[in-house]
Backbone as JSON Lines, residues from 0, in Angstrom:
{"i":0,"aa":"M","n":[68.22,121.1,143.28],"ca":[69.76,122.06,143.42],"c":[69.02,123.32,142.9]}
{"i":1,"aa":"G","n":[69.08,124.38,143.68],"ca":[69.33,125.53,143.52],"c":[70.03,126.36,142.08]}
{"i":2,"aa":"N","n":[70.0,127.72,142.16],"ca":[70.64,128.05,141.18],"c":[72.21,127.96,141.64]}
{"i":3,"aa":"R","n":[72.93,128.35,140.77],"ca":[74.39,128.36,141.14],"c":[75.2,129.44,141.18]}
{"i":4,"aa":"L","n":[75.89,130.11,142.09],"ca":[76.27,131.34,142.3],"c":[77.43,131.29,140.61]}
{"i":5,"aa":"S","n":[77.04,132.6,139.76],"ca":[78.15,132.44,138.81],"c":[78.85,133.4,138.95]}
{"i":6,"aa":"K","n":[77.91,134.9,139.85],"ca":[78.78,135.84,140.31],"c":[78.97,136.43,141.75]}
{"i":7,"aa":"I","n":[79.92,136.21,141.75],"ca":[80.27,136.42,143.59],"c":[79.78,137.58,144.5]}
{"i":8,"aa":"Y","n":[79.9,138.93,143.83],"ca":[79.5,139.76,144.2],"c":[78.18,140.48,143.63]}
{"i":9,"aa":"T","n":[77.53,140.99,144.75],"ca":[76.07,141.58,143.91],"c":[75.74,142.78,144.17]}
{"i":10,"aa":"R","n":[76.49,142.88,144.64],"ca":[76.6,144.82,145.56],"c":[75.16,145.32,146.17]}
{"i":11,"aa":"T","n":[74.41,144.12,146.69],"ca":[72.8,143.99,147.75],"c":[73.5,144.47,148.8]}
{"i":12,"aa":"G","n":[74.42,143.9,149.35],"ca":[74.46,144.48,150.86],"c":[75.8,145.9,150.92]}
{"i":13,"aa":"D","n":[76.01,146.45,150.16],"ca":[76.94,147.87,150.19],"c":[76.29,148.4,150.88]}
{"i":14,"aa":"D","n":[74.74,148.14,151.44],"ca":[73.58,149.36,151.81],"c":[73.75,148.8,153.7]}
{"i":15,"aa":"G","n":[74.68,147.59,154.14],"ca":[74.75,147.0,155.07],"c":[73.59,146.12,155.65]}
{"i":16,"aa":"T","n":[73.03,145.51,154.54],"ca":[71.73,144.55,155.08],"c":[72.35,143.33,153.97]}
{"i":17,"aa":"T","n":[71.51,142.2,154.37],"ca":[71.92,141.21,153.51],"c":[70.16,140.49,153.15]}
{"i":18,"aa":"G","n":[70.53,138.94,152.53],"ca":[69.39,138.5,152.24],"c":[69.25,137.3,153.08]}
{"i":19,"aa":"L","n":[68.22,136.97,153.93],"ca":[67.75,135.93,154.29],"c":[67.37,134.83,153.16]}
{"i":20,"aa":"G","n":[67.33,133.51,153.48],"ca":[66.79,132.76,152.67],"c":[65.53,132.81,152.21]}
{"i":21,"aa":"D","n":[64.67,133.18,152.92],"ca":[63.52,133.63,152.76],"c":[63.08,135.08,151.71]}
{"i":22,"aa":"G","n":[64.0,135.53,150.95],"ca":[63.97,136.63,150.73],"c":[63.81,137.87,150.89]}
{"i":23,"aa":"S","n":[63.97,138.02,152.38],"ca":[63.76,139.12,153.03],"c":[65.18,139.81,153.72]}
{"i":24,"aa":"R","n":[65.13,140.89,153.99],"ca":[66.59,141.56,154.05],"c":[66.52,142.17,155.31]}
{"i":25,"aa":"V","n":[67.98,142.08,156.21],"ca":[68.06,142.38,157.66],"c":[69.42,142.82,157.49]}
{"i":26,"aa":"A","n":[69.7,143.68,158.72],"ca":[70.99,144.05,159.27],"c":[72.01,142.95,158.76]}
{"i":27,"aa":"K","n":[73.03,143.65,158.59],"ca":[73.82,142.14,158.62],"c":[74.54,142.14,160.03]}
{"i":28,"aa":"D","n":[74.13,143.28,160.91],"ca":[74.6,142.54,162.31],"c":[73.78,142.59,163.25]}
{"i":29,"aa":"S","n":[72.79,142.0,162.41],"ca":[71.09,141.79,163.36],"c":[71.44,140.22,163.95]}
{"i":30,"aa":"A","n":[70.62,139.82,165.33],"ca":[71.26,138.14,165.83],"c":[70.99,136.97,165.29]}
{"i":31,"aa":"R","n":[70.3,137.22,164.24],"ca":[70.12,136.25,162.87],"c":[71.43,135.68,162.44]}
{"i":32,"aa":"V","n":[72.08,136.82,161.84],"ca":[73.03,136.79,160.8],"c":[74.31,136.56,161.7]}
{"i":33,"aa":"S","n":[74.11,137.16,163.12],"ca":[75.39,136.57,163.82],"c":[75.28,135.13,164.19]}
{"i":34,"aa":"A","n":[74.2,134.35,164.37],"ca":[74.1,133.29,164.73],"c":[74.46,132.27,163.33]}
{"i":35,"aa":"Y","n":[73.34,132.71,162.26],"ca":[74.25,131.45,161.26],"c":[75.59,131.9,161.04]}
{"i":36,"aa":"G","n":[76.52,133.33,160.97],"ca":[77.43,133.47,160.72],"c":[78.46,132.77,161.73]}
{"i":37,"aa":"T","n":[78.16,132.73,162.91],"ca":[79.11,131.74,163.92],"c":[79.04,130.21,163.52]}
{"i":38,"aa":"V","n":[77.9,129.33,163.51],"ca":[77.63,128.52,162.8],"c":[78.54,128.11,161.78]}
{"i":39,"aa":"D","n":[78.62,129.41,160.65],"ca":[79.73,128.81,159.49],"c":[81.24,129.11,159.85]}
{"i":40,"aa":"E","n":[81.15,129.91,160.99],"ca":[82.8,129.94,161.49],"c":[82.94,128.52,162.39]}
{"i":41,"aa":"A","n":[82.02,128.31,162.57],"ca":[82.41,126.43,163.5],"c":[82.54,125.53,162.4]}
{"i":42,"aa":"N","n":[81.78,125.22,161.36],"ca":[81.67,124.55,160.48],"c":[83.68,124.7,160.1]}
{"i":43,"aa":"S","n":[83.85,126.04,159.67],"ca":[85.42,126.59,159.1],"c":[86.08,125.98,160.06]}
{"i":44,"aa":"A","n":[86.27,125.86,161.29],"ca":[86.92,125.91,162.32],"c":[87.25,124.3,161.96]}
{"i":45,"aa":"I","n":[85.74,123.85,162.04],"ca":[85.77,121.71,161.9],"c":[86.79,121.57,160.8]}
{"i":46,"aa":"G","n":[86.69,122.39,159.66],"ca":[87.49,122.6,158.12],"c":[88.9,122.24,158.94]}
{"i":47,"aa":"V","n":[89.59,123.31,159.54],"ca":[90.66,123.71,159.7],"c":[90.99,122.14,160.76]}
{"i":48,"aa":"L","n":[90.47,121.65,161.5],"ca":[90.48,120.31,162.34],"c":[90.88,118.96,161.36]}
{"i":49,"aa":"L","n":[90.09,119.51,160.12],"ca":[89.94,118.25,159.45],"c":[91.36,118.57,158.57]}
{"i":50,"aa":"A","n":[91.83,119.27,158.8],"ca":[93.0,119.48,157.39],"c":[94.58,119.13,158.37]}
{"i":51,"aa":"V","n":[94.36,118.17,159.45],"ca":[95.43,117.13,159.87],"c":[95.06,116.11,160.13]}
{"i":52,"aa":"A","n":[96.18,115.15,160.46],"ca":[95.2,113.93,160.34],"c":[94.94,113.34,161.81]}
{"i":53,"aa":"L","n":[93.81,112.72,161.09],"ca":[92.58,111.91,162.42],"c":[92.71,110.74,162.53]}
{"i":54,"aa":"P","n":[92.24,110.16,163.07],"ca":[91.73,108.56,163.32],"c":[90.51,108.45,161.85]}
{"i":55,"aa":"D","n":[90.32,107.6,161.11],"ca":[89.18,107.7,160.63],"c":[87.86,107.82,160.71]}
{"i":56,"aa":"D","n":[87.72,107.13,162.46],"ca":[86.37,107.28,162.56],"c":[86.13,109.29,163.0]}
{"i":57,"aa":"V","n":[86.98,109.2,163.34],"ca":[86.75,111.21,163.99],"c":[86.68,112.03,162.26]}
{"i":58,"aa":"R","n":[87.33,111.87,161.46],"ca":[87.05,112.3,160.41],"c":[86.02,111.96,160.17]}
{"i":59,"aa":"E","n":[85.52,110.51,159.81],"ca":[84.21,110.36,159.3],"c":[83.06,111.55,159.94]}
{"i":60,"aa":"L","n":[83.03,111.31,161.4],"ca":[82.44,111.97,162.08],"c":[82.2,113.77,161.92]}
{"i":61,"aa":"L","n":[83.38,113.84,162.4],"ca":[83.29,115.51,161.89],"c":[83.15,115.73,160.52]}
{"i":62,"aa":"T","n":[83.09,115.05,159.33],"ca":[82.37,115.45,157.99],"c":[80.69,115.38,158.26]}
{"i":63,"aa":"T","n":[80.38,114.34,159.28],"ca":[78.86,114.27,158.9],"c":[78.42,115.43,159.64]}
{"i":64,"aa":"I","n":[79.4,116.18,161.12],"ca":[79.19,117.38,161.34],"c":[78.88,118.28,160.65]}
{"i":65,"aa":"Q","n":[80.2,118.74,159.82],"ca":[80.21,119.84,158.76],"c":[78.72,120.16,157.83]}
{"i":66,"aa":"H","n":[78.29,118.71,157.55],"ca":[77.16,118.76,156.5],"c":[75.96,119.37,157.57]}
{"i":67,"aa":"Q","n":[75.49,118.68,159.03],"ca":[74.44,119.38,159.22],"c":[75.0,120.57,160.14]}
{"i":68,"aa":"L","n":[76.01,121.05,160.38],"ca":[76.04,122.42,160.4],"c":[75.8,123.37,159.41]}
{"i":69,"aa":"F","n":[76.07,122.63,158.52],"ca":[75.61,123.83,157.2],"c":[74.06,123.67,157.32]}
{"i":70,"aa":"D","n":[73.12,122.4,157.1],"ca":[71.88,122.41,157.32],"c":[71.5,123.4,158.55]}
{"i":71,"aa":"L","n":[72.09,123.34,159.64],"ca":[71.62,124.04,160.85],"c":[71.87,125.88,160.68]}
{"i":72,"aa":"G","n":[72.84,126.26,159.65],"ca":[73.2,127.76,158.83],"c":[71.64,127.81,158.04]}
{"i":73,"aa":"G","n":[71.28,126.94,157.54],"ca":[70.35,127.05,156.27],"c":[69.27,127.37,157.27]}
{"i":74,"aa":"E","n":[68.8,126.47,158.24],"ca":[67.86,126.69,158.98],"c":[67.47,128.26,159.75]}
{"i":75,"aa":"L","n":[68.85,128.17,160.24],"ca":[68.84,129.69,160.65],"c":[68.31,130.92,160.0]}
{"i":76,"aa":"C","n":[69.07,130.83,158.59],"ca":[68.96,131.99,157.45],"c":[67.46,131.98,157.31]}
{"i":77,"aa":"I","n":[66.85,130.9,157.25],"ca":[65.52,130.31,156.9],"c":[64.15,130.61,157.99]}
{"i":78,"aa":"P","n":[64.01,131.71,158.27],"ca":[63.1,131.97,159.72],"c":[62.18,130.74,158.9]}
{"i":79,"aa":"G","n":[61.55,130.26,160.37],"ca":[60.74,128.6,160.14],"c":[61.01,127.68,159.71]}
{"i":80,"aa":"H","n":[62.43,127.55,158.86],"ca":[62.53,126.56,158.13],"c":[63.23,125.18,159.19]}
{"i":81,"aa":"A","n":[62.75,124.21,159.55],"ca":[63.57,123.07,160.24],"c":[64.14,122.19,159.5]}
{"i":82,"aa":"A","n":[65.38,122.12,159.99],"ca":[66.75,121.07,159.22],"c":[67.12,120.27,160.2]}
{"i":83,"aa":"I","n":[67.34,120.76,161.84],"ca":[67.95,119.88,162.63],"c":[66.85,119.13,163.45]}
{"i":84,"aa":"Q","n":[67.21,117.65,163.82],"ca":[66.11,116.92,164.12],"c":[66.38,116.38,165.58]}
{"i":85,"aa":"D","n":[65.73,116.37,166.24],"ca":[66.06,115.3,167.69],"c":[66.84,114.11,167.12]}
{"i":86,"aa":"A","n":[66.56,113.37,166.41],"ca":[67.69,112.55,166.35],"c":[69.07,112.71,165.46]}
{"i":87,"aa":"D","n":[69.07,113.86,165.37],"ca":[70.38,114.72,165.17],"c":[71.32,114.48,166.41]}
{"i":88,"aa":"V","n":[70.84,115.25,167.61],"ca":[70.73,115.59,168.69],"c":[70.85,114.43,169.65]}
{"i":89,"aa":"E","n":[70.31,113.39,169.11],"ca":[70.64,111.72,169.81],"c":[71.83,111.18,169.67]}
{"i":90,"aa":"R","n":[72.25,111.06,167.89],"ca":[73.52,110.95,167.31],"c":[74.38,111.65,167.94]}
{"i":91,"aa":"L","n":[74.46,112.6,168.2],"ca":[75.49,113.55,168.75],"c":[75.97,112.78,170.18]}
{"i":92,"aa":"E","n":[74.64,112.7,170.86],"ca":[74.81,111.94,172.02],"c":[75.45,110.57,172.31]}
{"i":93,"aa":"Q","n":[74.92,109.71,171.27],"ca":[75.69,108.34,171.36],"c":[77.18,108.38,171.17]}
{"i":94,"aa":"R","n":[77.45,109.27,170.27],"ca":[78.99,109.25,169.75],"c":[79.93,109.83,170.88]}
{"i":95,"aa":"L","n":[78.97,110.94,171.49],"ca":[80.06,111.47,172.73],"c":[79.9,110.02,173.76]}
{"i":96,"aa":"D","n":[79.13,109.59,174.1],"ca":[78.93,108.6,175.04],"c":[79.95,107.61,174.61]}
{"i":97,"aa":"H","n":[80.14,107.62,173.35],"ca":[81.23,106.05,172.59],"c":[82.33,106.77,173.05]}
{"i":98,"aa":"Y","n":[83.1,108.19,172.67],"ca":[84.04,108.59,173.08],"c":[84.71,108.74,174.36]}
{"i":99,"aa":"N","n":[83.68,108.91,174.58],"ca":[84.04,109.31,176.82],"c":[83.9,108.35,177.14]}
{"i":100,"aa":"D","n":[83.2,106.87,177.6],"ca":[83.27,106.28,178.0],"c":[84.46,105.13,178.58]}
{"i":101,"aa":"P","n":[86.02,105.18,177.54],"ca":[87.06,104.91,177.85],"c":[88.07,105.83,178.48]}
{"i":102,"aa":"L","n":[87.57,107.26,178.53],"ca":[88.39,108.05,179.17],"c":[88.39,107.82,180.75]}
{"i":103,"aa":"P","n":[89.67,108.71,180.72],"ca":[89.93,108.64,182.56],"c":[88.98,109.82,183.37]}
{"i":104,"aa":"A","n":[88.26,109.74,184.4],"ca":[87.07,110.88,184.63],"c":[88.22,111.91,184.93]}
{"i":105,"aa":"L","n":[87.46,113.04,184.53],"ca":[88.22,114.33,185.03],"c":[88.1,114.64,186.66]}
{"i":106,"aa":"K","n":[89.66,115.21,186.64],"ca":[89.84,115.42,187.91],"c":[90.18,116.51,188.32]}
{"i":107,"aa":"D","n":[90.61,117.68,186.99],"ca":[91.02,118.97,186.62],"c":[90.56,119.31,185.71]}
{"i":108,"aa":"F","n":[90.88,120.65,185.34],"ca":[90.37,121.52,184.36],"c":[91.82,121.01,182.88]}
{"i":109,"aa":"I","n":[91.08,121.21,181.96],"ca":[92.25,120.83,180.87],"c":[92.37,122.46,180.12]}
{"i":110,"aa":"L","n":[93.37,122.37,179.79],"ca":[93.49,123.65,178.82],"c":[93.42,123.46,177.85]}
{"i":111,"aa":"P","n":[93.03,124.25,176.63],"ca":[93.72,124.05,175.7],"c":[94.51,123.78,174.92]}
{"i":112,"aa":"G","n":[95.15,122.18,174.25],"ca":[96.26,121.93,173.51],"c":[96.42,120.84,173.9]}
{"i":113,"aa":"G","n":[97.49,120.37,173.91],"ca":[97.64,119.06,173.72],"c":[97.8,118.13,172.47]}
{"i":114,"aa":"G","n":[98.46,118.86,171.77],"ca":[99.07,118.58,170.04],"c":[98.23,119.39,169.5]}
{"i":115,"aa":"E","n":[97.94,119.55,168.14],"ca":[97.73,119.73,167.05],"c":[95.96,119.75,166.79]}
{"i":116,"aa":"G","n":[96.15,118.52,166.66],"ca":[94.52,118.36,166.66],"c":[93.99,118.67,167.73]}
{"i":117,"aa":"A","n":[93.82,118.44,168.76],"ca":[92.88,118.77,169.84],"c":[93.27,120.3,169.92]}
{"i":118,"aa":"A","n":[94.01,120.96,170.1],"ca":[93.95,122.19,170.07],"c":[92.74,123.25,169.08]}
{"i":119,"aa":"R","n":[93.47,122.26,167.55],"ca":[92.16,122.63,167.07],"c":[90.91,122.59,167.16]}
{"i":120,"aa":"C","n":[90.82,121.18,167.7],"ca":[89.44,120.73,168.3],"c":[88.44,121.58,169.06]}
{"i":121,"aa":"H","n":[89.94,121.79,170.46],"ca":[89.15,122.67,171.12],"c":[88.62,124.42,170.85]}
{"i":122,"aa":"L","n":[89.49,124.8,169.68],"ca":[89.0,126.12,169.31],"c":[87.7,126.17,168.57]}
{"i":123,"aa":"A","n":[87.56,124.94,167.89],"ca":[85.86,124.5,167.15],"c":[85.07,124.72,168.01]}
{"i":124,"aa":"R","n":[85.64,124.25,169.62],"ca":[84.44,123.99,170.54],"c":[84.19,125.08,171.26]}
{"i":125,"aa":"T","n":[84.89,125.94,171.55],"ca":[85.05,127.25,171.57],"c":[83.79,127.83,170.57]}
{"i":126,"aa":"I","n":[84.44,127.92,169.38],"ca":[83.39,128.64,168.61],"c":[81.84,128.44,168.53]}
{"i":127,"aa":"V","n":[81.99,127.17,168.88],"ca":[80.84,126.36,168.63],"c":[79.75,127.0,170.12]}
{"i":128,"aa":"R","n":[80.31,126.74,171.28],"ca":[79.92,127.46,172.63],"c":[79.28,128.7,172.21]}
{"i":129,"aa":"R","n":[79.94,129.43,171.42],"ca":[79.39,131.21,170.84],"c":[78.5,130.94,169.97]}
{"i":130,"aa":"A","n":[78.44,130.38,168.83],"ca":[77.6,130.2,168.05],"c":[75.94,129.47,169.07]}
{"i":131,"aa":"E","n":[76.31,129.02,170.18],"ca":[75.28,128.61,170.79],"c":[74.7,129.49,171.57]}
{"i":132,"aa":"R","n":[75.38,130.41,171.83],"ca":[74.97,131.24,172.87],"c":[74.36,132.48,171.69]}
{"i":133,"aa":"E","n":[74.9,132.83,170.55],"ca":[73.69,133.68,169.88],"c":[72.83,133.5,169.69]}
{"i":134,"aa":"C","n":[72.81,132.07,169.39],"ca":[71.12,131.19,168.87],"c":[70.38,131.69,170.45]}
{"i":135,"aa":"V","n":[70.92,131.64,171.46],"ca":[70.13,131.52,172.87],"c":[69.59,133.38,172.6]}
{"i":136,"aa":"T","n":[70.48,134.09,172.5],"ca":[70.14,135.4,171.88],"c":[69.07,135.46,171.19]}
{"i":137,"aa":"L","n":[69.44,135.13,169.99],"ca":[67.92,135.28,169.05],"c":[66.96,134.37,169.2]}
{"i":138,"aa":"S","n":[67.0,133.62,170.3],"ca":[65.74,133.02,170.72],"c":[65.15,134.36,171.35]}
{"i":139,"aa":"H","n":[65.41,135.19,172.09],"ca":[64.69,136.09,172.83],"c":[63.85,137.13,172.36]}
{"i":140,"aa":"H","n":[64.11,136.96,170.85],"ca":[63.35,138.07,170.35],"c":[62.65,137.64,168.75]}
{"i":141,"aa":"D","n":[63.09,136.63,168.43],"ca":[62.42,135.69,167.39],"c":[62.55,134.21,167.84]}
{"i":142,"aa":"A","n":[61.83,133.12,167.04],"ca":[61.76,132.0,166.92],"c":[63.4,131.15,166.68]}
{"i":143,"aa":"V","n":[63.51,130.19,167.33],"ca":[64.53,129.6,167.11],"c":[64.14,127.86,167.8]}
{"i":144,"aa":"R","n":[64.18,126.87,167.03],"ca":[63.43,125.94,167.49],"c":[64.74,125.32,168.4]}
{"i":145,"aa":"P","n":[64.4,124.51,169.63],"ca":[64.94,123.78,170.41],"c":[65.96,122.91,170.1]}
{"i":146,"aa":"Q","n":[65.86,122.3,169.11],"ca":[66.86,121.5,168.49],"c":[67.81,121.87,168.24]}
{"i":147,"aa":"A","n":[68.05,123.51,167.92],"ca":[68.98,123.98,167.37],"c":[70.38,124.19,168.26]}
{"i":148,"aa":"I","n":[69.55,124.77,169.33],"ca":[70.42,125.07,170.47],"c":[71.01,124.06,171.04]}
{"i":149,"aa":"R","n":[70.11,122.59,171.73],"ca":[70.29,121.55,171.88],"c":[71.5,120.97,171.08]}
{"i":150,"aa":"Y","n":[71.65,121.26,169.87],"ca":[72.41,120.2,168.84],"c":[73.73,120.76,168.96]}
{"i":151,"aa":"L","n":[73.84,122.45,168.96],"ca":[74.78,123.23,169.31],"c":[75.79,122.63,170.84]}
{"i":152,"aa":"N","n":[74.91,122.64,171.68],"ca":[75.39,122.53,173.56],"c":[75.97,120.97,173.49]}
{"i":153,"aa":"R","n":[75.1,119.57,172.6],"ca":[75.92,118.79,172.67],"c":[77.42,118.59,171.88]}
{"i":154,"aa":"L","n":[76.88,119.38,170.89],"ca":[78.35,119.2,169.92],"c":[79.55,119.73,170.58]}
{"i":155,"aa":"S","n":[79.32,120.7,171.23],"ca":[80.15,121.6,171.81],"c":[81.15,120.53,173.02]}
{"i":156,"aa":"D","n":[79.91,119.51,173.38],"ca":[80.49,118.48,174.46],"c":[81.29,117.22,173.93]}
{"i":157,"aa":"L","n":[80.72,117.2,172.64],"ca":[81.13,116.14,172.02],"c":[82.67,116.56,171.63]}
{"i":158,"aa":"L","n":[82.8,117.77,171.09],"ca":[84.33,118.21,170.42],"c":[85.21,118.73,171.77]}
{"i":159,"aa":"F","n":[84.76,118.71,173.33],"ca":[85.47,118.76,174.27],"c":[86.24,117.38,174.53]}
{"i":160,"aa":"V","n":[85.15,116.16,174.38],"ca":[85.51,114.63,174.57],"c":[86.3,114.34,173.29]}
{"i":161,"aa":"L","n":[86.08,114.68,171.78],"ca":[87.26,114.29,171.09],"c":[88.57,115.13,171.4]}
{"i":162,"aa":"A","n":[88.4,116.3,171.77],"ca":[89.97,116.97,171.93],"c":[90.7,116.15,172.54]}
{"i":163,"aa":"R","n":[89.92,115.46,173.77],"ca":[90.69,114.69,174.48],"c":[90.93,113.15,174.33]}
{"i":164,"aa":"V","n":[90.27,112.68,173.56],"ca":[90.58,111.47,172.71],"c":[92.08,112.02,171.58]}
{"i":165,"aa":"L","n":[91.65,113.04,170.81],"ca":[93.25,113.55,170.47],"c":[93.87,113.67,170.76]}
{"i":166,"aa":"A","n":[93.9,114.44,172.23],"ca":[95.37,114.67,172.63],"c":[96.07,113.45,173.72]}
{"i":167,"aa":"R","n":[95.26,112.11,173.44],"ca":[96.24,111.15,173.55],"c":[96.25,110.3,172.12]}
{"i":168,"aa":"H","n":[95.63,110.29,171.45],"ca":[95.96,109.8,169.9],"c":[97.11,110.65,169.62]}
{"i":169,"aa":"D","n":[97.32,111.44,169.62],"ca":[99.13,112.58,169.22],"c":[99.82,111.7,170.18]}
{"i":170,"aa":"G","n":[99.87,111.42,171.47],"ca":[100.7,111.17,172.1],"c":[101.67,112.37,173.15]}
{"i":171,"aa":"Q","n":[100.47,113.35,172.86],"ca":[100.87,114.69,173.68],"c":[100.34,115.07,175.42]}
{"i":172,"aa":"G","n":[99.17,114.08,175.11],"ca":[98.48,113.97,176.4],"c":[97.64,115.49,176.75]}
{"i":173,"aa":"E","n":[96.72,115.47,177.66],"ca":[96.12,116.46,178.27],"c":[97.09,117.21,178.69]}
{"i":174,"aa":"V","n":[96.67,118.83,178.63],"ca":[97.63,119.86,179.7],"c":[96.21,120.51,180.46]}
{"i":175,"aa":"L","n":[96.49,119.93,181.78],"ca":[96.12,120.27,182.77],"c":[96.36,121.37,183.38]}
{"i":176,"aa":"W","n":[95.13,122.08,184.02],"ca":[95.26,123.6,184.47],"c":[95.85,122.99,185.91]}
{"i":177,"aa":"Q","n":[96.85,123.96,186.38],"ca":[97.71,123.87,187.47],"c":[97.52,125.16,188.87]}
{"i":178,"aa":"H","n":[96.06,124.69,189.37],"ca":[95.68,126.17,190.05],"c":[96.71,126.35,190.46]}
{"i":179,"aa":"A","n":[97.54,125.49,191.62],"ca":[98.08,125.94,192.51],"c":[99.79,126.73,192.07]}
{"i":180,"aa":"R","n":[99.98,126.78,190.86],"ca":[101.08,127.48,190.61],"c":[101.75,128.66,190.82]}
{"i":181,"aa":"R","n":[102.7,129.05,191.0],"ca":[103.34,130.01,191.14],"c":[103.42,130.82,190.53]}
{"i":182,"aa":"N","n":[103.68,132.36,190.36],"ca":[103.56,133.04,189.29],"c":[105.06,133.62,189.15]}
{"i":183,"aa":"P","n":[105.07,133.28,187.54],"ca":[106.71,133.46,187.27],"c":[107.25,135.18,187.38]}
{"i":184,"aa":"G","n":[108.11,135.31,188.03],"ca":[109.16,136.59,187.96],"c":[108.93,136.62,188.86]}
């Protein structure tokens, strides 16, 4: 285990820079900091999802994902570090198939909603999508392992499917987009 933080503020970031895991300093608005910061935000959104009642298997899966997102944040914070592996992406795909197979086929777009758990899951999904986009942006001028981008892509798909599962579990059902609706007023 590394050093424990006994003092939270260091004043070293007051100049608009932050330290990476390799000891180098970069601007706080760099693409790298944006990418791992959004991964952290996604992890927090999953924490907010975990604060509601969930089926035990979903809770266990999301807790595992939180640990992997923390690992991914570390990978992005330490240039050249590898934490997410092909096997992690494959496990997400297996869980995705497990939860998606019993669901009815989609015929319409789904709006974020369907109960508190499902809505929180949709929010986490959109943050993961942003993290994926920011990793792609980072990859245009710095090395990002393809496993990191694939992991985020599959995770957003899994969160979409879990939102569908949770909408049914909560008894709310999915909120379908009504493309032929009339404008109010």
